[in-house]
C-alpha positions in Angstrom: 0.0 0.0 0.0 1.4 3.4 -1.0 0.0 6.4 0.9 -0.5 9.6 -1.2 0.8 12.2 1.3 -0.5 15.1 -1.0 -4.0 14.1 0.1 -5.5 14.4 3.6 -5.6 11.2 5.5 -8.8 9.6 6.7 -9.5 11.0 10.2 -8.8 7.7 11.9 -5.5 7.3 10.0 -4.6 10.9 11.0 -5.5 10.1 14.6 -3.0 7.2 14.6 -0.4 9.4 12.9 -0.9 12.2 15.4 -0.6 9.8 18.3 2.8 8.5 16.9 3.9 12.1 16.4 3.2 12.9 20.0 5.0 9.7 21.1 8.0 10.6 19.0 8.3 13.7 21.2 9.0 11.4 24.1 10.7 8.4 22.6 12.6 7.2 19.6 10.8 5.3 16.9 12.4 2.0 18.0 10.7 2.3 21.5 7.2 2.9 20.1 5.1 -0.3 19.9 1.8 -0.7 18.1 0.0 -1.7 21.3 1.0 1.6 23.0 -0.2 3.6 19.9 -3.5 1.8 19.8 -4.1 2.2 23.6 -3.1 5.9 23.6 -5.1 6.7 20.4 -8.2 4.7 21.4 -8.2 3.1 17.9 -8.5 -0.7 17.5 -6.1 -2.9 15.6 -8.4 -3.3 12.5 -8.3 0.3 11.3 -4.5 0.4 11.8 -4.1 -2.3 9.2 -6.9 -1.0 7.1 -5.2 2.4 6.6 -1.5 1.3 6.7 0.2 -1.8 5.2 2.0 -2.3 8.5 3.1 -0.6 11.6 6.3 0.6 10.0 4.3 2.5 7.4 2.5 4.3 10.1 5.8 5.4 11.7 7.1 6.5 8.3 4.0 8.6 7.6 4.3 10.2 11.1 8.0 11.0 10.5 7.3 12.3 7.0 4.6 14.7 8.4 7.0 15.9 11.0 9.7 16.5 8.4 7.3 18.3 6.0 6.1 20.6 8.8 9.7 21.4 9.7 10.6 22.2 6.1 7.5 24.3 5.6 8.5 26.3 8.7 12.0 26.9 7.3 10.5 28.0 4.0 8.0 30.3 5.7 10.8 31.9 7.8 13.0 32.4 4.7 10.2 33.9 2.7 9.2 36.3 5.5 12.8 37.4 6.1 13.3 38.0 2.3 10.2 40.0 1.8 10.3 42.0 5.0 13.9 43.1 5.0 15.3 45.7 2.5 18.8 46.0 4.0 21.1 43.4 2.5 23.3 43.1 5.6 20.3 42.5 7.9 18.8 40.1 5.4 22.0 38.1 5.2 22.3 37.9 9.0 18.6 36.9 9.2 19.1 34.1 6.6 22.2 32.9 8.4 20.3 32.8 11.7 17.5 30.9 10.2 19.8 28.3 8.6 21.8 27.9 11.9 18.6 27.5 14.0 17.2 25.0 11.6 20.5 23.0 11.4 20.6 22.8 15.2 16.9 21.7 15.4 17.3 19.1 12.6 20.4 17.6 14.1 18.7 17.1 17.5 15.6 15.6 15.9 17.7 13.2 13.8 19.9 12.2 16.8 16.8 11.6 19.0 15.3 9.2 16.4 18.5 7.2 16.3 18.5 6.4 20.0 
């Protein structure tokens, strides 16, 4: 099963994804078990496998949504800095700050998921 991430997920599928995203704030993906996701989300096992080929696909979709949100945030910050700043020196410093902040955040997020 291939999930088209350009389309909104079914509400139950999104509920499962949101639960995994919350859990990824507290633990690495290797520590998250399907039973815990189901218990925390209140969704039964049947819909999990109706919407996702397997548990790993659910984890991948959650991680992809986190990453897409992160990238959109960077793009929004870059666009805002670009259109709101006329001084080239200030713009350059704003862009450097955005890139440095995003690199620090991304490195932490990646390291956390490898634990």
